[in-house]
Short mmCIF file of the C-alpha atoms (twelve columns), coordinates in Angstrom:
data_MODEL
# 
_entry.id   MODEL 
# 
loop_
_atom_site.group_PDB 
_atom_site.id 
_atom_site.type_symbol 
_atom_site.label_atom_id 
_atom_site.label_alt_id 
_atom_site.label_comp_id 
_atom_site.label_asym_id 
_atom_site.label_seq_id 
_atom_site.Cartn_x 
_atom_site.Cartn_y 
_atom_site.Cartn_z 
_atom_site.pdbx_PDB_model_num 
ATOM 1   C CA . MET A 1   31.589  -8.754  -14.390 1 
ATOM 2   C CA . PRO A 2   31.107  -5.368  -12.658 1 
ATOM 3   C CA . LEU A 3   28.277  -6.747  -10.489 1 
ATOM 4   C CA . SER A 4   30.983  -8.511  -8.476  1 
ATOM 5   C CA . SER A 5   31.942  -5.159  -6.950  1 
ATOM 6   C CA . ASN A 6   30.543  -4.785  -3.430  1 
ATOM 7   C CA . SER A 7   31.372  -1.083  -3.435  1 
ATOM 8   C CA . GLN A 8   29.013  -0.538  -6.378  1 
ATOM 9   C CA . PHE A 9   26.479  -3.333  -6.007  1 
ATOM 10  C CA . GLY A 10  26.540  -4.412  -2.365  1 
ATOM 11  C CA . VAL A 11  23.517  -4.163  -0.056  1 
ATOM 12  C CA . VAL A 12  24.219  -0.552  0.927   1 
ATOM 13  C CA . PRO A 13  24.688  0.937   -2.584  1 
ATOM 14  C CA . LEU A 14  21.812  -1.104  -4.048  1 
ATOM 15  C CA . THR A 15  19.530  -0.084  -1.165  1 
ATOM 16  C CA . GLN A 16  20.513  3.543   -1.650  1 
ATOM 17  C CA . ALA A 17  19.884  3.198   -5.375  1 
ATOM 18  C CA . ILE A 18  16.382  1.748   -5.053  1 
ATOM 19  C CA . ASN A 19  15.374  4.386   -2.504  1 
ATOM 20  C CA . ARG A 20  16.590  7.126   -4.874  1 
ATOM 21  C CA . LEU A 21  14.575  5.852   -7.829  1 
ATOM 22  C CA . PRO A 22  11.524  7.963   -8.744  1 
ATOM 23  C CA . VAL A 23  8.292   7.126   -6.954  1 
ATOM 24  C CA . THR A 24  5.362   5.758   -8.958  1 
ATOM 25  C CA . PRO A 25  2.386   8.054   -8.229  1 
ATOM 26  C CA . THR A 26  -0.559  6.435   -6.457  1 
ATOM 27  C CA . ILE A 27  -3.519  8.320   -5.045  1 
ATOM 28  C CA . ILE A 28  -3.376  7.462   -1.342  1 
ATOM 29  C CA . ARG A 29  0.403   7.652   -1.122  1 
ATOM 30  C CA . SER A 30  0.384   10.947  -3.021  1 
ATOM 31  C CA . LEU A 31  -1.889  12.410  -0.347  1 
ATOM 32  C CA . GLY A 32  0.937   12.037  2.162   1 
ATOM 33  C CA . ILE A 33  -1.390  11.157  5.035   1 
ATOM 34  C CA . PHE A 34  0.598   8.115   6.236   1 
ATOM 35  C CA . ALA A 35  3.615   9.285   8.237   1 
ATOM 36  C CA . SER A 36  6.680   7.103   7.717   1 
ATOM 37  C CA . LYS A 37  7.831   5.415   10.944  1 
ATOM 38  C CA . PRO A 38  11.038  3.365   10.531  1 
ATOM 39  C CA . LEU A 39  11.731  0.894   13.341  1 
ATOM 40  C CA . THR A 40  14.566  -1.440  14.301  1 
ATOM 41  C CA . THR A 41  12.160  -4.277  15.134  1 
ATOM 42  C CA . THR A 42  9.993   -6.542  12.988  1 
ATOM 43  C CA . TYR A 43  6.855   -5.692  14.950  1 
ATOM 44  C CA . VAL A 44  5.128   -2.734  16.537  1 
ATOM 45  C CA . ARG A 45  3.259   -2.756  19.854  1 
ATOM 46  C CA . VAL A 46  0.091   -0.681  19.899  1 
ATOM 47  C CA . GLU A 47  -2.074  0.228   22.884  1 
ATOM 48  C CA . ASN A 48  -5.725  1.267   22.884  1 
ATOM 49  C CA . LYS A 49  -6.002  4.356   25.089  1 
ATOM 50  C CA . ASN A 50  -9.503  5.837   25.238  1 
ATOM 51  C CA . GLY A 51  -10.220 4.923   21.635  1 
ATOM 52  C CA . ALA A 52  -6.897  6.221   20.303  1 
ATOM 53  C CA . LEU A 53  -4.144  3.762   19.444  1 
ATOM 54  C CA . ARG A 54  -0.637  4.669   20.522  1 
ATOM 55  C CA . LEU A 55  2.757   3.022   20.439  1 
ATOM 56  C CA . VAL A 56  4.167   1.178   23.432  1 
ATOM 57  C CA . LYS A 57  7.889   1.644   23.884  1 
ATOM 58  C CA . ALA A 58  10.058  -1.461  23.976  1 
ATOM 59  C CA . VAL A 59  12.712  -1.461  26.720  1 
ATOM 60  C CA . PRO A 60  15.843  -3.564  27.326  1 
ATOM 61  C CA . ARG A 61  15.245  -6.953  28.912  1 
ATOM 62  C CA . ASN A 62  16.739  -5.949  32.294  1 
ATOM 63  C CA . ALA A 63  15.138  -2.521  32.499  1 
ATOM 64  C CA . ALA A 64  12.639  -1.712  35.225  1 
ATOM 65  C CA . GLY A 65  9.058   -2.503  34.381  1 
ATOM 66  C CA . GLU A 66  6.211   -0.045  34.226  1 
ATOM 67  C CA . PRO A 67  4.151   0.560   37.376  1 
ATOM 68  C CA . PRO A 68  0.889   -1.371  37.655  1 
ATOM 69  C CA . ALA A 69  -1.789  -0.005  35.347  1 
ATOM 70  C CA . ARG A 70  -4.772  1.603   37.059  1 
ATOM 71  C CA . GLU A 71  -7.059  0.918   34.152  1 
ATOM 72  C CA . THR A 72  -7.649  -1.895  31.711  1 
ATOM 73  C CA . ARG A 73  -5.094  -1.762  28.907  1 
ATOM 74  C CA . ASN A 74  -5.425  -3.437  25.561  1 
ATOM 75  C CA . ILE A 75  -2.027  -3.924  23.926  1 
ATOM 76  C CA . GLU A 76  -1.550  -5.759  20.649  1 
ATOM 77  C CA . ASN A 77  1.561   -6.751  18.717  1 
ATOM 78  C CA . PHE A 78  1.483   -6.301  14.951  1 
ATOM 79  C CA . ASP A 79  4.079   -7.940  12.743  1 
ATOM 80  C CA . MET A 80  5.336   -5.960  9.798   1 
ATOM 81  C CA . LEU A 81  4.472   -7.359  6.375   1 
ATOM 82  C CA . HIS A 82  7.178   -8.737  4.101   1 
ATOM 83  C CA . LEU A 83  7.016   -7.732  0.428   1 
ATOM 84  C CA . PRO A 84  9.852   -9.296  -1.593  1 
ATOM 85  C CA . ARG A 85  10.233  -9.098  -5.371  1 
ATOM 86  C CA . ALA A 86  12.803  -11.014 -7.415  1 
ATOM 87  C CA . ASP A 87  14.530  -10.581 -10.773 1 
ATOM 88  C CA . VAL A 88  17.791  -11.604 -12.430 1 
ATOM 89  C CA . VAL A 89  20.632  -10.035 -14.358 1 
ATOM 90  C CA . MET A 90  22.182  -12.697 -16.574 1 
ATOM 91  C CA . ALA A 91  25.737  -12.445 -17.825 1 
ATOM 92  C CA . ASP A 92  24.326  -12.374 -21.362 1 
ATOM 93  C CA . ASP A 93  22.226  -9.313  -20.453 1 
ATOM 94  C CA . VAL A 94  25.368  -7.204  -20.270 1 
ATOM 95  C CA . GLN A 95  27.733  -9.255  -22.440 1 
ATOM 96  C CA . ASN A 96  27.904  -6.943  -25.458 1 
ATOM 97  C CA . LEU A 97  26.821  -3.641  -23.931 1 
ATOM 98  C CA . ARG A 98  29.000  -0.573  -23.819 1 
ATOM 99  C CA . ALA A 99  27.972  2.750   -22.368 1 
ATOM 100 C CA . PHE A 100 28.503  5.584   -24.858 1 
ATOM 101 C CA . GLY A 101 31.513  7.577   -23.719 1 
ATOM 102 C CA . GLY A 102 31.757  5.621   -20.487 1 
ATOM 103 C CA . GLN A 103 32.723  2.297   -19.014 1 
ATOM 104 C CA . ASN A 104 30.976  -1.045  -18.955 1 
ATOM 105 C CA . ALA A 105 30.106  -0.691  -15.260 1 
ATOM 106 C CA . THR A 106 27.917  2.298   -16.075 1 
ATOM 107 C CA . THR A 107 25.868  0.211   -18.471 1 
ATOM 108 C CA . VAL A 108 25.572  -2.631  -15.960 1 
ATOM 109 C CA . ALA A 109 24.320  -0.106  -13.407 1 
ATOM 110 C CA . SER A 110 21.627  1.042   -15.838 1 
ATOM 111 C CA . VAL A 111 20.489  -2.557  -16.364 1 
ATOM 112 C CA . VAL A 112 20.355  -3.089  -12.605 1 
ATOM 113 C CA . ASN A 113 18.450  0.172   -12.117 1 
ATOM 114 C CA . ASP A 114 15.883  -0.914  -14.701 1 
ATOM 115 C CA . ARG A 115 15.341  -4.146  -12.777 1 
ATOM 116 C CA . LEU A 116 15.130  -2.275  -9.467  1 
ATOM 117 C CA . ALA A 117 12.656  0.241   -10.892 1 
ATOM 118 C CA . THR A 118 10.320  -2.519  -12.075 1 
ATOM 119 C CA . MET A 119 10.436  -4.295  -8.723  1 
ATOM 120 C CA . LYS A 120 9.977   -1.044  -6.816  1 
ATOM 121 C CA . ALA A 121 6.910   -0.122  -8.883  1 
ATOM 122 C CA . ASP A 122 5.307   -3.477  -8.044  1 
ATOM 123 C CA . ILE A 123 5.984   -2.989  -4.342  1 
ATOM 124 C CA . GLU A 124 4.685   0.589   -4.431  1 
ATOM 125 C CA . MET A 125 1.394   -0.565  -5.912  1 
ATOM 126 C CA . THR A 126 1.237   -3.214  -3.192  1 
ATOM 127 C CA . ARG A 127 1.766   -0.529  -0.540  1 
ATOM 128 C CA . GLU A 128 -1.158  1.386   -2.050  1 
ATOM 129 C CA . HIS A 129 -3.221  -1.817  -1.836  1 
ATOM 130 C CA . LEU A 130 -2.303  -2.163  1.854   1 
ATOM 131 C CA . MET A 131 -3.093  1.484   2.609   1 
ATOM 132 C CA . LEU A 132 -6.525  1.173   1.032   1 
ATOM 133 C CA . GLY A 133 -7.143  -1.848  3.226   1 
ATOM 134 C CA . ALA A 134 -5.998  0.075   6.298   1 
ATOM 135 C CA . LEU A 135 -8.436  2.895   5.496   1 
ATOM 136 C CA . GLN A 136 -11.222 0.353   5.052   1 
ATOM 137 C CA . GLY A 137 -10.314 -1.347  8.314   1 
ATOM 138 C CA . LYS A 138 -9.168  -4.638  6.805   1 
ATOM 139 C CA . ILE A 139 -5.746  -5.167  5.267   1 
ATOM 140 C CA . MET A 140 -5.940  -7.914  2.662   1 
ATOM 141 C CA . ASN A 141 -3.275  -9.969  0.932   1 
ATOM 142 C CA . ALA A 142 -2.592  -9.628  -2.792  1 
ATOM 143 C CA . ASP A 143 -5.285  -12.197 -3.621  1 
ATOM 144 C CA . GLY A 144 -7.923  -9.832  -2.221  1 
ATOM 145 C CA . THR A 145 -9.505  -12.569 -0.087  1 
ATOM 146 C CA . SER A 146 -6.912  -13.495 2.568   1 
ATOM 147 C CA . GLU A 147 -7.249  -11.167 5.543   1 
ATOM 148 C CA . LEU A 148 -3.984  -9.979  7.081   1 
ATOM 149 C CA . LEU A 149 -5.315  -7.586  9.708   1 
ATOM 150 C CA . ASP A 150 -8.681  -6.279  10.929  1 
ATOM 151 C CA . ILE A 151 -7.944  -3.341  13.222  1 
ATOM 152 C CA . TYR A 152 -11.563 -3.096  14.354  1 
ATOM 153 C CA . ASN A 153 -11.744 -6.712  15.484  1 
ATOM 154 C CA . ARG A 154 -8.357  -6.566  17.196  1 
ATOM 155 C CA . PHE A 155 -9.398  -3.658  19.411  1 
ATOM 156 C CA . GLY A 156 -13.180 -4.051  19.491  1 
ATOM 157 C CA . PHE A 157 -13.987 -0.843  17.597  1 
ATOM 158 C CA . THR A 158 -17.130 -0.296  15.554  1 
ATOM 159 C CA . ARG A 159 -16.685 1.219   12.111  1 
ATOM 160 C CA . GLN A 160 -18.599 4.448   11.607  1 
ATOM 161 C CA . ALA A 161 -21.000 4.241   8.668   1 
ATOM 162 C CA . HIS A 162 -23.294 6.959   7.322   1 
ATOM 163 C CA . VAL A 163 -25.882 6.903   4.547   1 
ATOM 164 C CA . TRP A 164 -26.438 9.822   2.186   1 
ATOM 165 C CA . ASP A 165 -29.622 9.589   0.136   1 
ATOM 166 C CA . LEU A 166 -28.144 10.928  -3.093  1 
ATOM 167 C CA . GLY A 167 -30.687 9.069   -5.200  1 
ATOM 168 C CA . THR A 168 -33.369 11.541  -4.109  1 
ATOM 169 C CA . GLN A 169 -32.871 14.958  -5.672  1 
ATOM 170 C CA . THR A 170 -34.658 16.747  -2.824  1 
ATOM 171 C CA . THR A 171 -32.174 15.482  -0.232  1 
ATOM 172 C CA . LYS A 172 -30.430 18.337  1.552   1 
ATOM 173 C CA . VAL A 173 -26.932 17.069  0.892   1 
ATOM 174 C CA . GLY A 174 -25.302 19.862  2.879   1 
ATOM 175 C CA . GLU A 175 -27.226 18.822  5.975   1 
ATOM 176 C CA . LYS A 176 -26.199 15.181  5.539   1 
ATOM 177 C CA . ILE A 177 -22.566 16.268  5.262   1 
ATOM 178 C CA . ASP A 178 -22.906 18.413  8.389   1 
ATOM 179 C CA . GLU A 179 -24.450 15.518  10.349  1 
ATOM 180 C CA . THR A 180 -21.612 13.208  9.353   1 
ATOM 181 C CA . MET A 181 -18.931 15.761  10.154  1 
ATOM 182 C CA . THR A 182 -20.470 16.479  13.553  1 
ATOM 183 C CA . ALA A 183 -20.339 12.774  14.406  1 
ATOM 184 C CA . LEU A 184 -16.694 12.498  13.344  1 
ATOM 185 C CA . LYS A 185 -15.552 15.705  15.037  1 
ATOM 186 C CA . ARG A 186 -16.867 14.455  18.368  1 
ATOM 187 C CA . ASN A 187 -13.992 11.975  18.287  1 
ATOM 188 C CA . LEU A 188 -11.205 14.463  17.611  1 
ATOM 189 C CA . ASN A 189 -10.407 14.855  21.333  1 
ATOM 190 C CA . GLY A 190 -8.028  17.721  20.683  1 
ATOM 191 C CA . GLU A 191 -6.463  16.284  17.528  1 
ATOM 192 C CA . ALA A 192 -5.700  19.098  15.065  1 
ATOM 193 C CA . VAL A 193 -6.760  18.592  11.452  1 
ATOM 194 C CA . ASN A 194 -6.746  21.062  8.572   1 
ATOM 195 C CA . GLY A 195 -9.532  19.539  6.514   1 
ATOM 196 C CA . TRP A 196 -11.074 16.275  5.391   1 
ATOM 197 C CA . ILE A 197 -10.681 13.940  2.435   1 
ATOM 198 C CA . CYS A 198 -13.377 11.758  0.933   1 
ATOM 199 C CA . LEU A 199 -12.131 8.979   -1.352  1 
ATOM 200 C CA . CYS A 200 -15.091 8.123   -3.565  1 
ATOM 201 C CA . SER A 201 -15.896 5.214   -5.831  1 
ATOM 202 C CA . PRO A 202 -16.811 6.393   -9.352  1 
ATOM 203 C CA . ALA A 203 -20.491 5.582   -8.714  1 
ATOM 204 C CA . PHE A 204 -20.490 7.595   -5.477  1 
ATOM 205 C CA . MET A 205 -18.769 10.527  -7.199  1 
ATOM 206 C CA . ARG A 206 -21.328 10.567  -10.019 1 
ATOM 207 C CA . ALA A 207 -24.246 10.468  -7.604  1 
ATOM 208 C CA . LEU A 208 -22.741 13.332  -5.615  1 
ATOM 209 C CA . VAL A 209 -21.607 15.770  -8.310  1 
ATOM 210 C CA . TYR A 210 -24.778 15.407  -10.409 1 
ATOM 211 C CA . HIS A 211 -27.144 15.796  -7.484  1 
ATOM 212 C CA . ASP A 212 -29.361 18.873  -7.877  1 
ATOM 213 C CA . LYS A 213 -27.995 20.418  -4.671  1 
ATOM 214 C CA . ILE A 214 -24.351 19.913  -5.667  1 
ATOM 215 C CA . VAL A 215 -24.110 20.143  -9.458  1 
ATOM 216 C CA . ARG A 216 -23.757 23.942  -9.578  1 
ATOM 217 C CA . ILE A 217 -21.109 23.896  -6.842  1 
ATOM 218 C CA . TYR A 218 -19.210 21.258  -8.797  1 
ATOM 219 C CA . GLU A 219 -19.506 23.216  -12.057 1 
ATOM 220 C CA . ARG A 220 -18.065 26.343  -10.424 1 
ATOM 221 C CA . TYR A 221 -15.201 24.312  -8.992  1 
ATOM 222 C CA . GLU A 222 -14.466 22.769  -12.389 1 
ATOM 223 C CA . GLN A 223 -14.497 26.180  -14.090 1 
ATOM 224 C CA . ALA A 224 -11.936 27.472  -11.582 1 
ATOM 225 C CA . LYS A 225 -9.756  24.392  -12.062 1 
ATOM 226 C CA . VAL A 226 -8.149  25.931  -15.129 1 
ATOM 227 C CA . TYR A 227 -6.286  28.234  -12.724 1 
ATOM 228 C CA . ARG A 228 -4.987  25.382  -10.570 1 
ATOM 229 C CA . GLU A 229 -2.024  23.650  -12.141 1 
ATOM 230 C CA . GLY A 230 -1.009  20.070  -11.611 1 
ATOM 231 C CA . GLU A 231 -4.383  18.624  -10.619 1 
ATOM 232 C CA . THR A 232 -5.030  15.376  -12.446 1 
ATOM 233 C CA . TRP A 233 -7.559  13.676  -10.184 1 
ATOM 234 C CA . VAL A 234 -11.313 13.907  -10.561 1 
ATOM 235 C CA . ASP A 235 -12.075 15.933  -7.459  1 
ATOM 236 C CA . PHE A 236 -13.775 18.940  -5.981  1 
ATOM 237 C CA . MET A 237 -13.910 20.829  -2.676  1 
ATOM 238 C CA . HIS A 238 -17.036 21.432  -0.631  1 
ATOM 239 C CA . LYS A 239 -17.523 22.210  3.072   1 
ATOM 240 C CA . ASN A 240 -13.792 21.790  3.734   1 
ATOM 241 C CA . ILE A 241 -13.912 18.259  2.314   1 
ATOM 242 C CA . LYS A 242 -11.883 17.337  -0.747  1 
ATOM 243 C CA . PHE A 243 -13.854 14.708  -2.651  1 
ATOM 244 C CA . ILE A 244 -11.485 12.588  -4.760  1 
ATOM 245 C CA . GLN A 245 -12.556 9.877   -7.174  1 
ATOM 246 C CA . TYR A 246 -10.660 6.713   -6.309  1 
ATOM 247 C CA . ASP A 247 -10.900 4.375   -9.264  1 
ATOM 248 C CA . HIS A 248 -7.975  2.045   -8.552  1 
ATOM 249 C CA . ASP A 249 -9.121  -1.530  -9.093  1 
ATOM 250 C CA . PHE A 250 -6.395  -3.993  -8.205  1 
ATOM 251 C CA . GLY A 251 -8.032  -6.787  -10.181 1 
ATOM 252 C CA . ASN A 252 -8.602  -8.942  -7.118  1 
ATOM 253 C CA . GLY A 253 -11.834 -7.407  -5.868  1 
ATOM 254 C CA . MET A 254 -9.944  -4.894  -3.722  1 
ATOM 255 C CA . LYS A 255 -11.403 -1.442  -4.342  1 
ATOM 256 C CA . ILE A 256 -13.799 1.048   -2.829  1 
ATOM 257 C CA . ALA A 257 -17.156 -0.640  -3.288  1 
ATOM 258 C CA . ASP A 258 -19.550 0.851   -5.831  1 
ATOM 259 C CA . GLY A 259 -21.662 3.562   -4.250  1 
ATOM 260 C CA . GLU A 260 -19.350 3.944   -1.263  1 
ATOM 261 C CA . ALA A 261 -16.696 6.388   -0.066  1 
ATOM 262 C CA . ILE A 262 -14.173 6.699   2.751   1 
ATOM 263 C CA . LEU A 263 -14.120 9.925   4.784   1 
ATOM 264 C CA . LEU A 264 -10.939 10.710  6.711   1 
ATOM 265 C CA . PRO A 265 -9.086  13.639  8.308   1 
ATOM 266 C CA . ALA A 266 -6.307  15.564  6.571   1 
ATOM 267 C CA . GLY A 267 -3.350  17.139  8.335   1 
ATOM 268 C CA . SER A 268 -3.521  14.847  11.353  1 
ATOM 269 C CA . ARG A 269 -0.147  13.981  12.888  1 
ATOM 270 C CA . THR A 270 -1.299  10.929  14.842  1 
ATOM 271 C CA . THR A 271 -4.057  9.250   12.831  1 
ATOM 272 C CA . PHE A 272 -2.111  7.460   10.086  1 
ATOM 273 C CA . ALA A 273 1.300   5.806   10.190  1 
ATOM 274 C CA . GLU A 274 3.231   3.438   7.968   1 
ATOM 275 C CA . PHE A 275 5.752   1.454   9.990   1 
ATOM 276 C CA . PHE A 276 8.810   -0.166  8.438   1 
ATOM 277 C CA . ALA A 277 10.964  -3.059  9.646   1 
ATOM 278 C CA . PRO A 278 14.538  -3.807  8.568   1 
ATOM 279 C CA . ALA A 279 15.182  -6.334  5.822   1 
ATOM 280 C CA . ASN A 280 15.907  -9.932  6.752   1 
ATOM 281 C CA . TYR A 281 19.556  -9.678  5.681   1 
ATOM 282 C CA . ASN A 282 22.617  -10.246 7.870   1 
ATOM 283 C CA . GLU A 283 23.749  -6.713  7.040   1 
ATOM 284 C CA . THR A 284 20.541  -5.073  8.301   1 
ATOM 285 C CA . VAL A 285 19.861  -6.837  11.615  1 
ATOM 286 C CA . ASN A 286 18.840  -4.339  14.342  1 
ATOM 287 C CA . THR A 287 19.394  -1.338  12.072  1 
ATOM 288 C CA . MET A 288 16.898  1.453   11.474  1 
ATOM 289 C CA . ALA A 289 14.559  0.404   8.695   1 
ATOM 290 C CA . GLN A 290 14.610  1.801   5.170   1 
ATOM 291 C CA . PRO A 291 11.460  1.901   3.010   1 
ATOM 292 C CA . TYR A 292 13.144  -0.323  0.408   1 
ATOM 293 C CA . TYR A 293 16.047  -2.731  0.310   1 
ATOM 294 C CA . ALA A 294 17.884  -4.448  -2.520  1 
ATOM 295 C CA . LYS A 295 20.501  -7.175  -2.665  1 
ATOM 296 C CA . ARG A 296 22.170  -9.396  -5.249  1 
ATOM 297 C CA . VAL A 297 23.516  -12.957 -4.956  1 
ATOM 298 C CA . ALA A 298 25.678  -14.753 -7.511  1 
ATOM 299 C CA . MET A 299 23.975  -17.529 -9.466  1 
ATOM 300 C CA . LYS A 300 25.357  -21.035 -9.760  1 
ATOM 301 C CA . PHE A 301 28.393  -21.228 -12.059 1 
ATOM 302 C CA . ASP A 302 28.497  -17.401 -12.072 1 
ATOM 303 C CA . LYS A 303 26.024  -17.178 -14.945 1 
ATOM 304 C CA . GLY A 304 24.516  -14.016 -13.541 1 
ATOM 305 C CA . TRP A 305 23.046  -12.536 -10.403 1 
ATOM 306 C CA . ASP A 306 19.771  -12.962 -8.570  1 
ATOM 307 C CA . LEU A 307 18.326  -9.618  -7.523  1 
ATOM 308 C CA . GLU A 308 15.854  -9.043  -4.732  1 
ATOM 309 C CA . ALA A 309 14.019  -5.901  -3.734  1 
ATOM 310 C CA . GLN A 310 11.898  -5.821  -0.617  1 
ATOM 311 C CA . SER A 311 9.932   -3.595  1.695   1 
ATOM 312 C CA . ASN A 312 8.581   -4.451  5.134   1 
ATOM 313 C CA . PRO A 313 5.741   -2.011  5.806   1 
ATOM 314 C CA . LEU A 314 2.626   -1.953  7.934   1 
ATOM 315 C CA . PRO A 315 0.149   0.904   7.431   1 
ATOM 316 C CA . LEU A 316 -2.100  1.477   10.441  1 
ATOM 317 C CA . VAL A 317 -4.955  3.838   11.216  1 
ATOM 318 C CA . LEU A 318 -4.267  4.795   14.832  1 
ATOM 319 C CA . ARG A 319 -7.478  6.807   15.237  1 
ATOM 320 C CA . PRO A 320 -10.065 4.458   13.680  1 
ATOM 321 C CA . GLU A 321 -12.947 6.500   15.071  1 
ATOM 322 C CA . LEU A 322 -11.965 9.390   12.755  1 
ATOM 323 C CA . VAL A 323 -12.493 7.337   9.586   1 
ATOM 324 C CA . ALA A 324 -15.962 6.519   8.276   1 
ATOM 325 C CA . THR A 325 -17.666 4.724   5.416   1 
ATOM 326 C CA . ILE A 326 -20.255 6.728   3.472   1 
ATOM 327 C CA . LYS A 327 -22.878 4.897   1.438   1 
ATOM 328 C CA . VAL A 328 -25.272 6.095   -1.240  1 
ATOM 329 C CA . ALA A 329 -28.923 5.254   -0.684  1 
# 
């Protein structure tokens, strides 16, 4: 069976194959705000420095230590998350297949790629789930109730929250936006951003775009949308903020709560990061991490192959004071 070939289906070629597969679009990941940070370790050390979180460099065991700190330092270790997905390719799955104009191995590769694509899509949706949690301040497990990480509790931050009275049509919405932006910009401390993004629950988006002070602005934006190709989200731009309707519901209670939104900076190089650890395979120990890994192992009596795909990410908001929750009153 062609899957026996390490040159075609070993850890390296399978890992390369799964990383080459097309990405399943998800809203947060499509924004590109989380910078990819591959590591050779299974954890990342993060230090709180004047409200901004930064990485602490690991050094060899016998290297000289750092000089004594002259201020209180708060350093935390965060373990990367482990997201494995499993499938199988049975001998019968490829028994009678022949690739048109090609060899049997080509057809086996297509079967394997189909399995990898399905597993990768599941992991990608899970990464979106984790990123939403990071933006909300609490990363939750797939059940939506088990907390994996609360960045605010770990470092003693207080989440910014602002209330916009969108239920009252006389509310000066522009002023409320300006007040919120002023509060957030105080925390930039030299960080360069090129705009802001507001991920809105459907209820928040409706209250905003149909408010008397906003509806005409929204209508003009929608009329001009015909000239902007490739936009599929419900969104609009106002006061250098791109309001995007975020209607992902993961079916476990994990979503942006009704009547709420998340406001965050765009174009920041230091605010958002997604760290990756190597896979827990013999072949990948102490190597630079890849976003995805894949491996196959022969089943008992050689009746097929067990396939595994995995990713070991950890999305973190390293400038929590630049992210805020907005609520409709």
